[in-house]
C-alpha positions in Angstrom: -0.4 0.1 -0.4 1.3 3.5 -0.7 0.1 6.2 1.5 1.5 10.1 1.4 2.0 12.5 3.8 4.1 15.9 3.6 7.7 15.4 1.6 7.0 11.5 2.7 5.9 8.9 1.0 5.4 5.1 2.4 5.1 1.8 1.3 3.8 -0.6 3.6 3.0 -4.6 2.8 0.5 -6.7 4.6 0.1 -10.7 4.6 3.3 -10.8 2.9 3.3 -13.9 0.8 6.5 -16.1 2.9 6.8 -19.0 0.0 7.0 -16.0 -2.4 10.0 -14.5 -0.2 12.4 -18.0 -0.2 11.8 -18.5 -3.2 12.5 -15.0 -4.7 15.8 -14.9 -2.1 16.6 -19.0 -3.3 19.6 -18.5 -5.2 21.5 -16.8 -2.7 21.2 -19.0 0.1 23.9 -21.6 -1.4 26.6 -19.5 0.1 25.4 -18.0 3.1 26.0 -21.5 5.4 26.9 -25.2 5.2 23.8 -26.3 6.3 20.0 -25.4 5.3 19.5 -24.5 8.9 22.1 -22.3 8.7 21.5 -21.0 5.8 18.1 -20.2 5.6 19.2 -18.3 9.4 21.3 -16.3 7.8 18.9 -15.3 5.4 16.4 -14.4 8.0 18.9 -12.3 9.5 19.5 -9.8 6.6 15.5 -9.6 6.5 15.5 -8.1 9.9 17.8 -5.4 9.1 16.6 -1.6 8.0 19.0 0.1 5.9 18.9 3.6 5.1 20.1 5.4 1.5 21.0 9.2 1.6 21.0 9.1 -2.1 19.3 8.0 -5.0 21.6 8.5 -8.0 23.8 6.3 -9.9 25.1 3.9 -6.9 22.1 4.7 -4.6 19.6 4.4 -7.1 21.0 0.6 -7.8 21.7 -0.2 -4.6 18.4 0.4 -3.2 17.1 -1.9 -5.9 19.6 -4.6 -5.3 18.8 -4.6 -1.5 15.3 -5.7 -2.1 16.5 -8.2 -4.3 18.9 -9.5 -1.4 15.9 -9.4 0.7 16.2 -6.7 2.7 12.3 -6.0 4.3 13.0 -2.4 5.1 14.6 0.2 3.4 14.4 4.4 3.8 15.5 6.2 0.3 16.3 10.0 1.2 16.6 12.3 -2.2 15.9 16.0 -2.6 16.8 16.0 -5.9 14.9 15.5 -9.6 15.8 13.1 -13.0 17.8 15.4 -15.3 19.0 14.6 -18.7 22.6 14.3 -17.7 21.1 11.1 -15.0 20.6 9.1 -18.1 24.4 8.0 -18.6 23.8 6.3 -15.5 21.0 6.0 -12.9 18.5 3.8 -12.7 15.1 5.2 -13.3 16.4 8.3 -15.2 14.2 8.3 -18.6 13.2 10.9 -20.9 9.4 9.8 -19.1 11.3 10.3 -15.1 12.9 13.7 -15.9 11.8 16.3 -13.2 10.3 13.3 -11.2 12.0 12.9 -7.6 14.7 10.3 -7.9 13.6 9.2 -4.4 10.1 8.6 -5.4 10.7 6.6 -9.2 13.6 4.4 -7.0 11.0 3.5 -4.6 8.3 2.5 -7.5 10.9 0.7 -9.1 11.7 -1.7 -6.0 7.9 -1.6 -5.5 7.3 -2.9 -8.7 9.9 -5.7 -8.5 9.9 -6.5 -4.4 6.4 -5.7 -3.1 7.3 -7.2 -0.3 10.0 -4.8 1.1 8.7 -1.6 3.3 9.9 1.9 1.8 10.2 5.4 3.6 10.7 7.8 1.1 12.2 11.2 2.0 11.3 13.8 -0.9 13.3 16.4 0.8 16.6 14.6 1.0 18.2 15.1 4.1 18.2 18.2 6.2 19.5 18.9 9.8 15.8 18.7 11.0 14.8 15.6 9.2 18.6 13.9 9.6 17.3 12.1 13.6 14.2 10.8 12.1 15.7 9.6 8.8 18.1 7.3 11.1 16.0 6.3 13.5 15.7 2.1 13.3 18.0 2.3 10.5 20.8 -0.8 11.4 22.9 1.0 9.0 23.9 3.9 6.9 24.6 4.5 3.2 25.9 7.9 2.6 25.8 8.4 -1.4 25.0 11.9 -0.9 25.8 14.6 -3.9 29.3 15.9 -3.8 29.1 19.3 -2.6 26.4 18.5 0.6 28.8 19.3 3.6 26.1 21.0 5.7 23.4 17.8 5.4 26.3 15.2 5.0 27.2 16.2 8.3 24.0 16.6 10.0 23.5 13.1 9.0 26.6 11.6 10.5 25.8 13.4 13.4 22.6 11.3 13.5 23.7 7.7 13.0 26.2 8.9 15.9 23.7 9.4 17.8 21.4 6.5 16.9 21.6 3.2 19.8 21.0 0.7 16.4 23.1 2.1 14.1 26.6 -0.2 13.8 28.1 1.5 10.3 28.1 4.1 7.1 29.9 3.2 3.6 30.2 6.1 1.5 31.7 4.7 -2.0 32.5 7.6 -4.9 33.4 6.5 -8.1 36.8 8.3 -9.4 37.6 7.6 -13.3 37.6 3.9 -13.2 37.7 2.6 -9.6 36.0 3.3 -6.4 37.1 4.1 -2.9 35.4 2.5 0.1 35.0 4.9 3.3 33.6 2.8 6.3 32.1 5.2 9.5 31.6 4.3 13.2 30.9 6.0 16.2 34.3 5.3 17.1 36.3 6.0 13.5 37.1 9.6 12.6 34.4 11.7 12.4 33.4 13.0 8.7 33.6 17.2 9.9 37.5 16.2 11.2 38.1 14.4 7.7 36.8 17.0 5.5 38.7 19.9 7.7 35.9 22.3 7.0 33.0 24.0 8.7 29.5 23.5 7.4 28.3 26.8 6.9 31.5 26.9 4.7 31.1 29.0 1.2 31.7 26.7 -1.4 35.2 28.6 -2.8 37.7 26.9 -5.2 39.7 26.3 -2.2 37.0 24.5 -0.3 36.2 22.2 -3.1 39.5 21.8 -3.3 39.9 19.9 0.1 36.5 18.2 -0.5 38.6 16.8 -4.1 40.9 15.4 -1.9 39.2 13.8 0.6 37.2 11.7 -2.0 40.1 10.8 -3.7 43.0 9.9 -1.6 44.8 9.5 -5.3 44.1 12.1 -7.2 44.1 10.2 -11.1 46.6 11.4 -14.1 44.1 11.4 -16.6 43.0 13.3 -17.4 44.8 16.6 -16.2 44.1 18.2 -12.7 43.2 21.5 -14.7 40.1 19.6 -16.5 39.1 18.3 -13.0 39.4 21.4 -11.4 37.1 22.7 -14.5 34.6 20.3 -13.6 34.8 20.4 -10.0 35.1 23.8 -9.6 34.1 25.9 -12.3 31.0 24.0 -13.7 30.2 22.7 -10.2 29.3 19.2 -11.4 31.6 16.3 -10.3 32.4 14.0 -13.4 31.4 10.1 -13.4 32.0 7.8 -16.3 29.0 5.8 -16.9 30.7 2.9 -16.8 31.9 3.1 -13.0 28.9 2.7 -10.8 28.1 -0.6 -11.6 31.6 -1.1 -10.4 31.3 0.7 -7.2 27.7 -0.9 -6.5 29.0 -4.0 -6.4 31.5 -3.6 -4.1 29.5 -1.6 -1.9 26.9 -4.2 -1.9 29.4 -7.5 -1.7 31.0 -5.5 1.6 28.2 -4.5 2.9 25.9 -7.6 2.8 29.2 -10.0 4.1 29.0 -7.7 7.4 25.2 -7.3 7.5 25.1 -11.3 7.4 28.3 -12.1 9.7 29.8 -14.0 7.1 32.9 -12.3 7.8 34.6 -14.6 10.6 33.3 -17.6 8.7 35.0 -16.7 4.6 38.8 -17.6 4.8 41.2 -15.2 4.2 38.6 -12.1 4.7 40.0 -8.8 5.7 38.0 -6.3 7.4 37.3 -3.0 6.0 39.4 0.2 7.3 37.7 2.4 9.5 37.9 6.2 8.8 40.6 7.9 8.1 41.8 5.0 6.9 40.0 3.1 3.2 40.0 0.4 0.5 40.8 1.4 -3.3 39.9 -0.8 -6.2 40.9 0.4 -10.1 39.8 -1.4 -12.9 42.6 0.3 -15.3 45.4 -0.9 -13.0 43.7 -3.8 -11.5 44.8 -2.3 -8.1 43.8 -2.9 -5.3 44.7 -2.3 -1.3 43.8 -1.0 2.4 45.0 2.1 4.0 45.4 2.8 7.3 45.9 6.0 9.0 45.7 9.9 7.9 46.6 9.2 4.3 46.2 12.9 3.4 49.3 13.1 4.9 50.9 12.0 2.1 50.7 15.1 0.2 47.7 14.4 -1.7 47.4 18.0 -3.6 45.1 18.8 -6.6 46.4 22.4 -6.7 
């Protein structure tokens, strides 16, 4: 059932068909345990989790769809933006018919069409200081896929989940050129306010934008030139995103998130924990480079200027 409130949409399921649910998640079960009972227990654990997804763009929209397919039964979505033509290169739901429609609302409809047994709460105002705690309430995990230029609202989201008793961790996974970074935030990790090192009310001057660029790109790509990157980020105020890269970030994010949500890390041989901020993980398809990094990587003279 679809229900509207001011700036909020709810998709609620009733009389959930358990047979339908277990058949649709069946193909995943084989990797969730050594016995059928263990597999079902692990999937049941996933079904009881609530995930909050702030940002329904190229990565966030597809992640929302995958969460429903994975069997997560409660999802919260937030995005204030509407689709424009430039989104068609990578974002689920972006089409000529959906131009100017709210991204979170469209993504929720798509998820509901495929997995109607999922409860979805939609915040069409996106994340704001006045609603961040309401969005986080009840969430076990938060995925921060908000727009690059959101500072004040991102800080509000992070402050809210640090206060939440149920919250376990948050992931932020941006695409950079042909690779992706994975940043993990917990209550004990370095706070994003300290990572960014700028005041939430700071005007986004070229200097402030350069700081943000350095913080989401621990390793600045050698191609294209830094002058061209600065033109996009500073002059155009538009983050360039190669259309083939968001599926990579989506996959890395979902794999890591699901392994940890299901508690599989302690069972998988050679499992490596994801470093918390200020550490990060990185994977790049151009160089086939993958690495884990601990410590304050910005002490390594990673300067865009």
